[in-house]
N, C-alpha and C positions, 0 to 999 in steps of 0.2 A: 686201203689202211691209212689213218692220217697221220702226219708227223708226230702227234702226241701218242698217239698208238704205239708207233714204231720205237719213240725213245721210252715208254714204259714198258715194253717187251724187251728190248736192249738192257734196260736198268735189271729187270728180272732174270735174265739170262746172265750178265756180267756177274750179279750178286751170288749167282750159283757156282758159276766159274771162281770168283775169289774164294768162296768158302771151301769147296773142293782143294783148291790150291793150298789155302792155310792150314787145312787138315793134312797135307803131306808132309807139313812141317811141325806137325803136332801143335798146331795154334789155332785159333778160332777168331772168327770175325764177329765182334762182340755187337758192333754197330756199324751202319755205313750209309752213304749219302752219295750218288751220283749225280754230278750236273754235267751239262755240254763239255764243260771244259775242264773239271778236275773230280778227283774223288776225296770222300772225308771216311776214313775207317778208323775204328778203334779195334785194335788187333790185341789180342791176348797169346803172349808168345812166351815159351818157357825159357828158362836161365840158360838152357843148354845151347840156346841158337842166339846169335848175334841179330839185332832187329834189322841191321843192313843186309842180313843174309836172308831171312824171311820176305822184306819188303823187296829186296832185288828179284827173288825167286817168282813171287807173285807179279811183279810188273812184267818180267822177261816172259814167263809162261802164258800169261793173259794175251800179251801182245802177239806172241805167235798163234795162239788159238783164235784171236780175232782176225788175223790176216788170213787163216786157213778158211773159218767160217764166212766171214764176210767180204774178204778179198776175192779178186776176179780169178786168182791162181791158186793153186792148192800148194804152195811152197812157201818157204820162208822169205820176206820181202827184204832183201839187201839194200840196206842204205836209206829206209823208210823207218819213221819212228811213229809209234802210237803214244808213248809216254814220253813226257819230258825227262831230262836227266836226274833232277833231284828230287827230294821228298823232305818233308818236314816230319820230325818225330819228337815226341815228348812223352816222359814216363808217368805213370799214374801207380799209386801203392795200393793201400788197403782198398777194401770194397766201398767203403764210405766216400772216398775222393774219387772213385771211377765214376760215381754218379753225374759229376761236372762234366766231363767230356761227352757222355752219352747225352745229357740234356742239351749240350749245345749242337750236337750232331741233328738231334730231333728238331731243334729249332729252326735249322736250316732246311729239314725236309718240308716243314710246315710252311715256312716263309717261301720256300722255291728260290731262296737264295744261291748265287752262285758265287760267294765269299765264304 
């Protein structure tokens, strides 16, 4: 399997993991793009959840999942980090304004940009 094939498979796998984790918090991944060094996601989060709660949940559970599936050991990796500490959040309102961040994420997919 080539490196590009492995990255494509990892993208598909993580996309599914992110979608399932978001559903556990009654949220939805509207759009996303995974690059080798970071992730862009547009999440629909209901008002009863804080954005930081949902993002922290997705980051934490996906890191545990990655360690178990792709790590050599089948336990939590104490002292190792899959995600950086922070994240950027911006809010969008009505359906019309939601198209802008979706378009930006799609442009990054097409360009293959890591920014």
